[in-house]
C-alpha positions as a Markdown table, in Angstrom:
| # | Residue | x | y | z |
|---|---|---|---|---|
| 1 | Unk | -10.2 | -28.6 | -25.8 |
| 2 | Unk | -7.4 | -28.0 | -28.5 |
| 3 | Unk | -3.9 | -28.1 | -27.6 |
| 4 | Unk | -3.2 | -24.8 | -26.3 |
| 5 | Unk | 0.8 | -23.7 | -25.2 |
| 6 | Unk | 1.1 | -20.9 | -23.3 |
| 7 | Unk | 4.1 | -18.9 | -23.7 |
| 8 | Unk | 6.0 | -17.5 | -20.8 |
| 9 | Unk | 3.8 | -14.4 | -19.9 |
| 10 | Unk | 0.7 | -16.4 | -20.5 |
| 11 | Unk | 1.1 | -18.6 | -18.1 |
| 12 | Unk | 2.4 | -15.7 | -15.7 |
| 13 | Unk | -2.0 | -14.5 | -16.3 |
| 14 | Unk | -3.2 | -17.8 | -15.5 |
| 15 | Unk | -1.5 | -18.5 | -12.1 |
| 16 | Unk | -2.4 | -14.8 | -11.9 |
| 17 | Unk | -5.7 | -14.9 | -12.1 |
| 18 | Unk | -6.4 | -18.1 | -9.9 |
| 19 | Unk | -4.4 | -15.7 | -7.5 |
| 20 | Unk | -6.1 | -12.0 | -7.3 |
| 21 | Unk | -9.8 | -10.9 | -7.6 |
| 22 | Unk | -8.9 | -8.4 | -10.9 |
| 23 | Unk | -6.1 | -9.2 | -13.3 |
| 24 | Unk | -5.3 | -6.8 | -16.2 |
| 25 | Unk | -3.1 | -8.3 | -18.7 |
| 26 | Unk | -1.5 | -6.2 | -20.6 |
| 27 | Unk | 0.4 | -6.8 | -24.3 |
| 28 | Unk | 1.3 | -5.7 | -27.7 |
| 29 | Unk | -0.4 | -6.0 | -30.7 |
| 30 | Unk | -0.2 | -10.1 | -31.9 |
| 31 | Unk | 1.1 | -11.3 | -28.1 |
| 32 | Unk | -1.5 | -13.5 | -27.4 |
| 33 | Unk | -3.8 | -12.0 | -24.8 |
| 34 | Unk | -7.0 | -12.8 | -26.0 |
| 35 | Unk | -6.4 | -16.3 | -26.6 |
| 36 | Unk | -5.1 | -16.2 | -23.1 |
| 37 | Unk | -8.3 | -14.7 | -21.7 |
| 38 | Unk | -10.6 | -16.9 | -24.1 |
| 39 | Unk | -8.7 | -20.3 | -22.4 |
| 40 | Unk | -9.3 | -18.5 | -19.1 |
| 41 | Unk | -13.0 | -18.6 | -19.5 |
| 42 | Unk | -13.0 | -22.5 | -20.2 |
| 43 | Unk | -10.6 | -22.9 | -17.4 |
| 44 | Unk | -13.8 | -21.5 | -15.1 |
| 45 | Unk | -16.3 | -22.7 | -16.8 |
| 46 | Unk | -15.1 | -26.4 | -17.1 |
| 47 | Unk | -12.3 | -26.9 | -14.7 |
| 48 | Unk | -11.9 | -24.5 | -11.6 |
| 49 | Unk | -15.8 | -23.5 | -11.5 |
| 50 | Unk | -17.8 | -26.0 | -13.4 |
| 51 | Unk | -21.7 | -25.0 | -13.5 |
| 52 | Unk | -21.0 | -21.8 | -13.0 |
| 53 | Unk | -22.3 | -18.8 | -14.6 |
| 54 | Unk | -20.0 | -16.1 | -16.6 |
| 55 | Unk | -19.9 | -13.4 | -18.9 |
| 56 | Unk | -17.7 | -12.0 | -21.5 |
| 57 | Unk | -17.8 | -8.1 | -23.1 |
| 58 | Unk | -16.5 | -7.0 | -25.8 |
| 59 | Unk | -17.2 | -2.8 | -26.5 |
| 60 | Unk | -19.7 | -3.7 | -29.6 |
| 61 | Unk | -21.2 | -6.4 | -30.5 |
| 62 | Unk | -19.1 | -6.3 | -34.1 |
| 63 | Unk | -16.0 | -6.7 | -31.5 |
| 64 | Unk | -17.6 | -9.6 | -29.8 |
| 65 | Unk | -18.4 | -11.1 | -32.8 |
| 66 | Unk | -15.5 | -10.7 | -34.9 |
| 67 | Unk | -13.1 | -11.0 | -32.5 |
| 68 | Unk | -13.9 | -12.0 | -28.6 |
| 69 | Unk | -16.5 | -14.9 | -29.5 |
| 70 | Unk | -14.5 | -15.9 | -32.6 |
| 71 | Unk | -11.3 | -16.5 | -31.1 |
| 72 | Unk | -13.4 | -18.7 | -27.5 |
| 73 | Unk | -14.9 | -20.8 | -30.2 |
| 74 | Unk | -11.9 | -21.4 | -31.8 |
| 75 | Unk | -10.3 | -22.9 | -28.1 |
| 76 | Unk | -14.0 | -24.7 | -27.1 |
| 77 | Unk | -14.0 | -28.5 | -27.4 |
| 78 | Unk | -17.3 | -29.6 | -29.2 |
| 79 | Unk | -18.4 | -32.0 | -27.0 |
| 80 | Unk | -19.0 | -29.5 | -24.0 |
| 81 | Unk | -21.0 | -27.6 | -26.1 |
| 82 | Unk | -25.3 | -28.5 | -24.8 |
| 83 | Unk | -26.8 | -25.5 | -26.6 |
| 84 | Unk | -26.4 | -22.3 | -27.8 |
| 85 | Unk | -28.9 | -19.5 | -27.9 |
| 86 | Unk | -28.0 | -17.1 | -30.4 |
| 87 | Unk | -31.0 | -14.5 | -29.8 |
| 88 | Unk | -29.6 | -14.3 | -26.1 |
| 89 | Unk | -26.1 | -14.8 | -26.8 |
| 90 | Unk | -25.8 | -17.2 | -24.1 |
| 91 | Unk | -23.6 | -20.7 | -24.4 |
| 92 | Unk | -24.7 | -23.6 | -22.3 |
| 93 | Unk | -22.2 | -26.2 | -21.6 |
| 94 | Unk | -22.4 | -29.6 | -20.8 |
| 95 | Unk | -22.2 | -29.5 | -17.0 |
| 96 | Unk | -24.1 | -26.5 | -16.5 |
| 97 | Unk | -22.1 | -23.7 | -17.3 |
| 98 | Unk | -23.3 | -20.3 | -19.3 |
| 99 | Unk | -22.2 | -18.0 | -20.5 |
| 100 | Unk | -23.1 | -14.6 | -21.4 |
| 101 | Unk | -21.5 | -12.6 | -24.2 |
| 102 | Unk | -22.4 | -8.9 | -24.0 |
| 103 | Unk | -21.5 | -6.1 | -26.1 |
| 104 | Unk | -21.1 | -2.2 | -23.4 |
| 105 | Unk | -22.3 | -0.4 | -26.0 |
| 106 | Unk | -25.1 | 0.3 | -23.6 |
| 107 | Unk | -23.5 | -0.4 | -19.7 |
| 108 | Unk | -27.0 | -1.0 | -18.1 |
| 109 | Unk | -28.1 | -3.6 | -20.6 |
| 110 | Unk | -24.9 | -5.7 | -18.6 |
| 111 | Unk | -27.0 | -5.7 | -15.1 |
| 112 | Unk | -28.7 | -9.1 | -13.9 |
| 113 | Unk | -28.1 | -11.8 | -12.1 |
| 114 | Unk | -24.5 | -12.9 | -10.0 |
| 115 | Unk | -21.7 | -14.2 | -11.9 |
| 116 | Unk | -18.9 | -16.1 | -11.0 |
| 117 | Unk | -16.7 | -14.3 | -13.5 |
| 118 | Unk | -16.3 | -12.1 | -15.8 |
| 119 | Unk | -13.5 | -11.9 | -19.0 |
| 120 | Unk | -13.4 | -7.8 | -21.1 |
| 121 | Unk | -11.7 | -7.8 | -24.5 |
| 122 | Unk | -10.3 | -4.3 | -25.5 |
| 123 | Unk | -11.6 | -2.6 | -23.1 |
| 124 | Unk | -9.3 | 0.5 | -24.0 |
| 125 | Unk | -12.0 | 1.0 | -26.5 |
| 126 | Unk | -14.3 | 2.0 | -23.6 |
| 127 | Unk | -14.1 | 5.4 | -23.1 |
| 128 | Unk | -14.9 | 5.2 | -19.3 |
| 129 | Unk | -15.6 | 2.4 | -16.4 |
| 130 | Unk | -19.0 | 2.4 | -16.2 |
| 131 | Unk | -19.7 | -1.0 | -17.6 |
| 132 | Unk | -16.4 | -2.5 | -16.2 |
| 133 | Unk | -18.3 | -1.1 | -12.3 |
| 134 | Unk | -21.3 | -3.2 | -13.4 |
| 135 | Unk | -19.9 | -6.1 | -13.9 |
| 136 | Unk | -18.6 | -6.1 | -11.5 |
| 137 | Unk | -21.2 | -5.1 | -8.8 |
| 138 | Unk | -22.6 | -8.8 | -9.9 |
| 139 | Unk | -19.6 | -11.1 | -9.4 |
| 140 | Unk | -20.6 | -13.1 | -5.9 |
| 141 | Unk | -19.6 | -15.2 | -4.7 |
| 142 | Unk | -16.4 | -15.0 | -5.9 |
| 143 | Unk | -14.2 | -11.7 | -7.7 |
| 144 | Unk | -12.8 | -13.3 | -10.2 |
| 145 | Unk | -12.0 | -10.8 | -13.5 |
| 146 | Unk | -9.7 | -10.3 | -15.7 |
| 147 | Unk | -9.6 | -8.0 | -18.7 |
| 148 | Unk | -7.2 | -7.9 | -21.9 |
| 149 | Unk | -6.5 | -5.5 | -24.0 |
| 150 | Unk | -3.7 | -2.8 | -25.6 |
| 151 | Unk | -3.1 | 0.3 | -23.0 |
| 152 | Unk | -4.5 | 3.5 | -24.7 |
| 153 | Unk | -2.6 | 6.0 | -22.8 |
| 154 | Unk | -1.7 | 7.2 | -19.3 |
| 155 | Unk | -5.6 | 9.6 | -18.9 |
| 156 | Unk | -7.4 | 6.9 | -19.3 |
| 157 | Unk | -9.4 | 5.0 | -16.4 |
| 158 | Unk | -7.5 | 1.6 | -17.0 |
| 159 | Unk | -4.4 | 3.2 | -16.2 |
| 160 | Unk | -5.7 | 5.2 | -13.0 |
| 161 | Unk | -7.4 | 2.0 | -11.5 |
| 162 | Unk | -4.2 | -0.2 | -12.5 |
| 163 | Unk | -1.0 | 1.9 | -12.3 |
| 164 | Unk | -2.0 | 4.8 | -10.6 |
| 165 | Unk | -4.2 | 3.9 | -8.1 |
| 166 | Unk | -4.5 | 0.2 | -7.9 |
| 167 | Unk | -7.8 | -1.5 | -7.4 |
| 168 | Unk | -7.6 | -3.6 | -4.0 |
| 169 | Unk | -5.8 | -7.4 | -5.3 |
| 170 | Unk | -5.8 | -6.5 | -8.7 |
| 171 | Unk | -2.7 | -7.8 | -10.4 |
| 172 | Unk | -1.3 | -6.4 | -13.8 |
| 173 | Unk | 0.9 | -8.4 | -16.1 |
| 174 | Unk | 2.9 | -7.1 | -19.3 |
| 175 | Unk | 4.0 | -8.7 | -22.5 |
| 176 | Unk | 5.5 | -6.8 | -25.8 |
| 177 | Unk | 4.8 | -8.4 | -28.9 |
| 178 | Unk | 8.4 | -10.0 | -29.2 |
| 179 | Unk | 7.6 | -12.1 | -26.0 |
| 180 | Unk | 4.9 | -14.0 | -28.2 |
| 181 | Unk | 7.4 | -16.9 | -29.4 |
| 182 | Unk | 4.5 | -18.4 | -31.6 |
| 183 | Unk | 4.8 | -15.3 | -34.1 |
| 184 | Unk | 6.0 | -15.6 | -37.2 |
| 185 | Unk | 10.1 | -13.9 | -37.1 |
| 186 | Unk | 9.2 | -11.5 | -39.2 |
| 187 | Unk | 6.4 | -10.2 | -37.5 |
| 188 | Unk | 7.1 | -7.4 | -35.0 |
| 189 | Unk | 10.2 | -6.4 | -37.2 |
| 190 | Unk | 7.4 | -5.7 | -40.1 |
| 191 | Unk | 5.3 | -4.1 | -37.1 |
| 192 | Unk | 8.4 | -2.1 | -35.4 |
| 193 | Unk | 9.7 | -0.8 | -39.3 |
| 194 | Unk | 6.0 | 0.7 | -39.6 |
| 195 | Unk | 5.3 | 2.4 | -35.7 |
| 196 | Unk | 7.6 | 4.9 | -34.7 |
| 197 | Unk | 8.0 | 6.3 | -31.0 |
| 198 | Unk | 5.6 | 6.7 | -28.4 |
| 199 | Unk | 2.9 | 4.5 | -30.8 |
| 200 | Unk | 5.3 | 1.9 | -30.8 |
| 201 | Unk | 6.4 | 1.6 | -27.3 |
| 202 | Unk | 2.3 | 1.9 | -26.7 |
| 203 | Unk | 0.9 | -1.0 | -29.2 |
| 204 | Unk | 4.4 | -2.9 | -29.4 |
| 205 | Unk | 5.8 | -2.6 | -26.1 |
| 206 | Unk | 2.0 | -2.4 | -24.3 |
| 207 | Unk | 3.9 | 1.4 | -22.2 |
| 208 | Unk | 1.4 | 3.7 | -20.6 |
| 209 | Unk | 2.3 | 6.8 | -22.8 |
| 210 | Unk | 1.5 | 10.1 | -23.3 |
| 211 | Unk | 1.1 | 10.8 | -27.1 |
| 212 | Unk | 3.5 | 13.6 | -28.2 |
| 213 | Unk | 2.4 | 15.1 | -31.5 |
| 214 | Unk | -1.2 | 14.3 | -31.6 |
| 215 | Unk | -2.8 | 16.0 | -34.0 |
| 216 | Unk | -6.2 | 16.1 | -32.3 |
| 217 | Unk | -4.3 | 16.5 | -28.3 |
| 218 | Unk | -7.7 | 18.7 | -27.8 |
| 219 | Unk | -10.1 | 15.4 | -28.4 |
| 220 | Unk | -11.2 | 14.4 | -25.1 |
| 221 | Unk | -13.3 | 10.6 | -24.3 |
| 222 | Unk | -15.0 | 12.8 | -21.4 |
| 223 | Unk | -16.5 | 15.6 | -23.1 |
| 224 | Unk | -16.4 | 14.5 | -27.2 |
| 225 | Unk | -17.0 | 11.0 | -27.1 |
| 226 | Unk | -20.9 | 10.8 | -25.8 |
| 227 | Unk | -24.7 | 9.3 | -26.2 |
| 228 | Unk | -26.0 | 13.0 | -27.1 |
| 229 | Unk | -24.5 | 12.3 | -30.4 |
| 230 | Unk | -27.0 | 10.0 | -30.9 |
| 231 | Unk | -28.8 | 10.1 | -34.8 |
| 232 | Unk | -31.9 | 12.5 | -34.1 |
| 233 | Unk | -34.8 | 11.6 | -37.2 |
| 234 | Unk | -35.9 | 15.1 | -36.6 |
| 235 | Unk | -32.3 | 17.0 | -37.8 |
| 236 | Unk | -32.1 | 15.0 | -40.8 |
| 237 | Unk | -28.8 | 16.6 | -42.9 |
| 238 | Unk | -27.2 | 13.5 | -43.0 |
| 239 | Unk | -23.8 | 13.9 | -44.3 |
| 240 | Unk | -21.4 | 10.9 | -45.2 |
| 241 | Unk | -17.6 | 11.4 | -44.9 |
| 242 | Unk | -16.1 | 8.8 | -47.7 |
| 243 | Unk | -12.6 | 7.2 | -47.9 |
| 244 | Unk | -12.4 | 4.7 | -50.5 |
| 245 | Unk | -9.8 | 1.6 | -49.3 |
| 246 | Unk | -9.9 | -2.3 | -49.8 |
| 247 | Unk | -6.5 | -3.7 | -48.4 |
| 248 | Unk | -6.0 | -5.2 | -45.3 |
| 249 | Unk | -2.4 | -5.1 | -44.5 |
| 250 | Unk | -1.3 | -6.7 | -40.9 |
| 251 | Unk | -4.4 | -4.8 | -39.7 |
| 252 | Unk | -4.8 | -2.0 | -38.2 |
| 253 | Unk | -2.7 | 0.2 | -36.7 |
| 254 | Unk | -0.4 | -0.9 | -39.9 |
| 255 | Unk | 0.7 | 0.3 | -43.1 |
| 256 | Unk | -1.0 | -1.2 | -45.6 |
| 257 | Unk | -3.9 | -1.2 | -44.0 |
| 258 | Unk | -6.6 | 1.0 | -45.9 |
| 259 | Unk | -10.3 | -0.2 | -45.1 |
| 260 | Unk | -13.3 | 2.1 | -46.7 |
| 261 | Unk | -14.9 | 4.0 | -44.5 |
| 262 | Unk | -18.1 | 5.4 | -44.5 |
| 263 | Unk | -18.3 | 8.2 | -41.5 |
| 264 | Unk | -21.8 | 8.5 | -40.6 |
| 265 | Unk | -22.7 | 11.9 | -39.1 |
| 266 | Unk | -25.8 | 15.0 | -39.0 |
| 267 | Unk | -24.7 | 18.9 | -39.1 |
| 268 | Unk | -26.6 | 20.1 | -35.8 |
| 269 | Unk | -28.5 | 23.4 | -35.9 |
| 270 | Unk | -25.5 | 25.3 | -34.3 |
| 271 | Unk | -23.0 | 24.3 | -37.3 |
| 272 | Unk | -21.6 | 21.2 | -35.6 |
| 273 | Unk | -21.2 | 17.7 | -36.3 |
| 274 | Unk | -22.0 | 14.4 | -34.7 |
| 275 | Unk | -20.7 | 11.6 | -35.5 |
| 276 | Unk | -23.2 | 8.5 | -35.1 |
| 277 | Unk | -22.4 | 5.0 | -37.2 |
| 278 | Unk | -19.4 | 4.1 | -39.2 |
| 279 | Unk | -18.9 | 1.9 | -41.8 |
| 280 | Unk | -15.2 | 0.4 | -41.9 |
| 281 | Unk | -14.3 | -2.6 | -43.8 |
| 282 | Unk | -11.0 | -3.8 | -45.7 |
| 283 | Unk | -11.1 | -6.7 | -48.7 |
| 284 | Unk | -14.8 | -5.5 | -49.9 |
| 285 | Unk | -14.3 | -4.9 | -54.1 |
| 286 | Unk | -18.1 | -4.1 | -54.7 |
| 287 | Unk | -18.4 | -0.7 | -54.6 |
| 288 | Unk | -22.5 | -1.6 | -54.4 |
| 289 | Unk | -22.2 | -3.7 | -51.5 |
| 290 | Unk | -20.9 | -1.0 | -49.3 |
| 291 | Unk | -23.0 | 1.6 | -50.5 |
| 292 | Unk | -25.8 | -0.9 | -50.4 |
| 293 | Unk | -25.3 | -1.8 | -46.5 |
| 294 | Unk | -25.0 | 1.7 | -45.9 |
| 295 | Unk | -28.1 | 3.1 | -47.4 |
| 296 | Unk | -29.7 | -0.3 | -45.4 |
| 297 | Unk | -29.4 | 1.5 | -41.8 |
| 298 | Unk | -31.9 | 3.2 | -40.4 |
| 299 | Unk | -31.0 | 6.4 | -41.1 |
| 300 | Unk | -32.1 | 8.9 | -43.5 |
| 301 | Unk | -30.2 | 9.1 | -46.9 |
| 302 | Unk | -27.3 | 11.9 | -46.9 |
| 303 | Unk | -27.5 | 14.8 | -48.2 |
| 304 | Unk | -24.3 | 15.1 | -49.5 |
| 305 | Unk | -21.4 | 12.7 | -49.5 |
| 306 | Unk | -18.2 | 13.7 | -48.9 |
| 307 | Unk | -15.6 | 11.8 | -51.1 |
| 308 | Unk | -11.7 | 11.8 | -52.3 |
| 309 | Unk | -11.7 | 14.1 | -55.3 |
| 310 | Unk | -9.8 | 10.8 | -56.5 |
| 311 | Unk | -12.1 | 8.4 | -55.3 |
| 312 | Unk | -14.0 | 8.0 | -59.1 |
| 313 | Unk | -15.3 | 4.8 | -59.1 |
| 314 | Unk | -16.4 | 5.3 | -55.9 |
| 315 | Unk | -18.0 | 8.9 | -56.7 |
| 316 | Unk | -19.7 | 6.9 | -59.8 |
| 317 | Unk | -21.1 | 4.3 | -57.5 |
| 318 | Unk | -23.0 | 7.0 | -55.4 |
| 319 | Unk | -24.5 | 8.7 | -58.7 |
| 320 | Unk | -25.6 | 5.4 | -59.7 |
| 321 | Unk | -27.5 | 5.0 | -56.2 |
| 322 | Unk | -28.6 | 8.4 | -57.0 |
| 323 | Unk | -26.8 | 9.5 | -53.5 |
| 324 | Unk | -25.7 | 13.5 | -53.8 |
| 325 | Unk | -21.7 | 13.6 | -54.0 |
| 326 | Unk | -19.0 | 16.0 | -54.5 |
| 327 | Unk | -15.2 | 15.4 | -54.4 |
| 328 | Unk | -13.4 | 16.8 | -51.0 |
| 329 | Unk | -10.6 | 18.6 | -52.4 |
| 330 | Unk | -8.5 | 20.4 | -49.8 |
| 331 | Unk | -5.6 | 21.7 | -48.4 |
| 332 | Unk | -5.6 | 18.9 | -45.2 |
| 333 | Unk | -3.5 | 21.4 | -43.2 |
| 334 | Unk | -6.9 | 23.8 | -44.0 |
| 335 | Unk | -8.7 | 20.9 | -43.2 |
| 336 | Unk | -7.1 | 19.8 | -39.8 |
| 337 | Unk | -8.0 | 22.8 | -38.2 |
| 338 | Unk | -11.3 | 22.6 | -39.3 |
| 339 | Unk | -11.8 | 19.7 | -37.6 |
| 340 | Unk | -10.2 | 21.1 | -34.0 |
| 341 | Unk | -11.9 | 23.9 | -34.5 |
| 342 | Unk | -15.1 | 21.8 | -33.8 |
| 343 | Unk | -13.6 | 19.0 | -31.3 |
| 344 | Unk | -12.5 | 22.5 | -28.9 |
| 345 | Unk | -12.5 | 25.8 | -29.8 |
| 346 | Unk | -10.7 | 28.5 | -27.8 |
| 347 | Unk | -13.8 | 28.8 | -25.6 |
| 348 | Unk | -13.5 | 25.1 | -25.0 |
| 349 | Unk | -16.7 | 25.0 | -27.1 |
| 350 | Unk | -17.1 | 21.4 | -29.1 |
| 351 | Unk | -19.0 | 21.0 | -31.7 |
| 352 | Unk | -18.4 | 17.7 | -33.1 |
| 353 | Unk | -19.2 | 15.0 | -31.4 |
| 354 | Unk | -18.7 | 11.3 | -31.8 |
| 355 | Unk | -21.5 | 8.4 | -30.4 |
| 356 | Unk | -18.9 | 5.3 | -28.4 |
| 357 | Unk | -20.5 | 3.0 | -30.6 |
| 358 | Unk | -17.9 | 4.6 | -33.3 |
| 359 | Unk | -15.0 | 3.0 | -31.7 |
| 360 | Unk | -12.5 | 2.8 | -34.9 |
| 361 | Unk | -13.8 | 6.9 | -35.1 |
| 362 | Unk | -12.4 | 7.0 | -31.2 |
| 363 | Unk | -9.7 | 5.1 | -31.7 |
| 364 | Unk | -7.7 | 7.1 | -34.5 |
| 365 | Unk | -8.5 | 10.2 | -32.9 |
| 366 | Unk | -6.5 | 9.4 | -29.9 |
| 367 | Unk | -3.9 | 7.7 | -32.1 |
| 368 | Unk | -3.6 | 10.6 | -35.2 |
| 369 | Unk | -0.6 | 11.9 | -35.0 |
| 370 | Unk | 2.3 | 14.0 | -37.0 |
| 371 | Unk | 5.9 | 12.2 | -38.3 |
| 372 | Unk | 7.2 | 15.7 | -39.4 |
| 373 | Unk | 5.7 | 19.2 | -38.8 |
| 374 | Unk | 2.3 | 19.8 | -40.3 |
| 375 | Unk | 2.2 | 15.9 | -42.0 |
| 376 | Unk | 0.8 | 13.7 | -39.9 |
| 377 | Unk | 1.7 | 10.1 | -40.1 |
| 378 | Unk | 0.1 | 7.5 | -42.5 |
| 379 | Unk | -0.8 | 5.6 | -40.2 |
| 380 | Unk | -4.3 | 5.2 | -38.7 |
| 381 | Unk | -5.7 | 7.7 | -40.8 |
| 382 | Unk | -8.8 | 6.6 | -42.7 |
| 383 | Unk | -11.5 | 7.9 | -39.9 |
| 384 | Unk | -9.6 | 10.5 | -39.6 |
| 385 | Unk | -8.9 | 11.4 | -43.6 |
| 386 | Unk | -13.1 | 10.3 | -43.9 |
| 387 | Unk | -13.8 | 12.8 | -40.8 |
| 388 | Unk | -12.0 | 15.6 | -42.4 |
| 389 | Unk | -14.1 | 15.5 | -45.8 |
| 390 | Unk | -17.4 | 15.4 | -43.9 |
| 391 | Unk | -16.7 | 18.6 | -41.4 |
| 392 | Unk | -15.3 | 20.5 | -45.0 |
| 393 | Unk | -18.5 | 19.5 | -46.4 |
| 394 | Unk | -20.6 | 20.7 | -43.8 |
| 395 | Unk | -18.7 | 23.9 | -42.9 |
| 396 | Unk | -18.6 | 24.9 | -46.9 |
| 397 | Unk | -22.1 | 23.8 | -48.5 |
| 398 | Unk | -25.4 | 25.1 | -46.7 |
| 399 | Unk | -26.9 | 22.1 | -45.8 |
């Protein structure tokens, strides 16, 4: 195994997994939680339970491939690998251990044979505990499970099962961003300048917080996030919301992060808007690449793409691809009012629904906040801008 020097909290986490059935490694950004999760998986497969079956789960396949698997294979000794079956996403090691890599997009797909251990990476993006319960039921005869994540507030199911009403034989290890001694000296200070208040407490200090000043405080994981938002071919009326961008900065949540976003949704028969997919990419300069990706997805072409009016080059590229588009110029507060009305109106009717696969959009709905009266913070707002553009079009055009 590539040399791994655990910091103090990572060591505490590894010790906890040996002594408890279920361990939550609750960490701030850059705290080393995913690295610790990957190392623990290798320890179980190579040393503690050789020849065993394990499972590694992330909220979506993009997150699984781009982050969780990437970190795991970074640490896997090449001489321990026997075979990797890409179609099945199963790795077989020389000692007979088998590791399945799975997405929690469809919890029922996680059902399978008994397993000796399980690792969930970033379960904060899961709207309920269904996937957790399905995998936990497979753990026999041991019940080794660990979860690595940044917290998502006191109303999330993780808080309920690890803090409010802890599971039997469970344990929580909390690590702040500043407790990772291997980070660059300026990393935490840079994020601290960008994040403020309770958002900083959650993202950097790994505190369980209840946000105040949320723009969409009427948004509910339980009621607005549902597979009922899936694309329906018979409906047609696909509307894109587009926020153009390029820069990665310090990654999601940082002031310098400005990806290119396309929100895919449909106007519903009752005038609502169901979001069923998202394109969120940084570092893509070519507009044709983005538009080609969007048009290649298994949905009908949009009847209209609502785009930030200042994105003249993107509007031009859409025209070249025969995608009808319009500038979504409007007052921000008026757009927010329109979205809030769809999220949940005064009669508790929810016309804006989001499919669970749209993890970036869901995360931003939960963290998009005001930094002063009537002025939303310009951090983690890219999906929110795109949603606002789309809803503005849905409510203003006879689509």
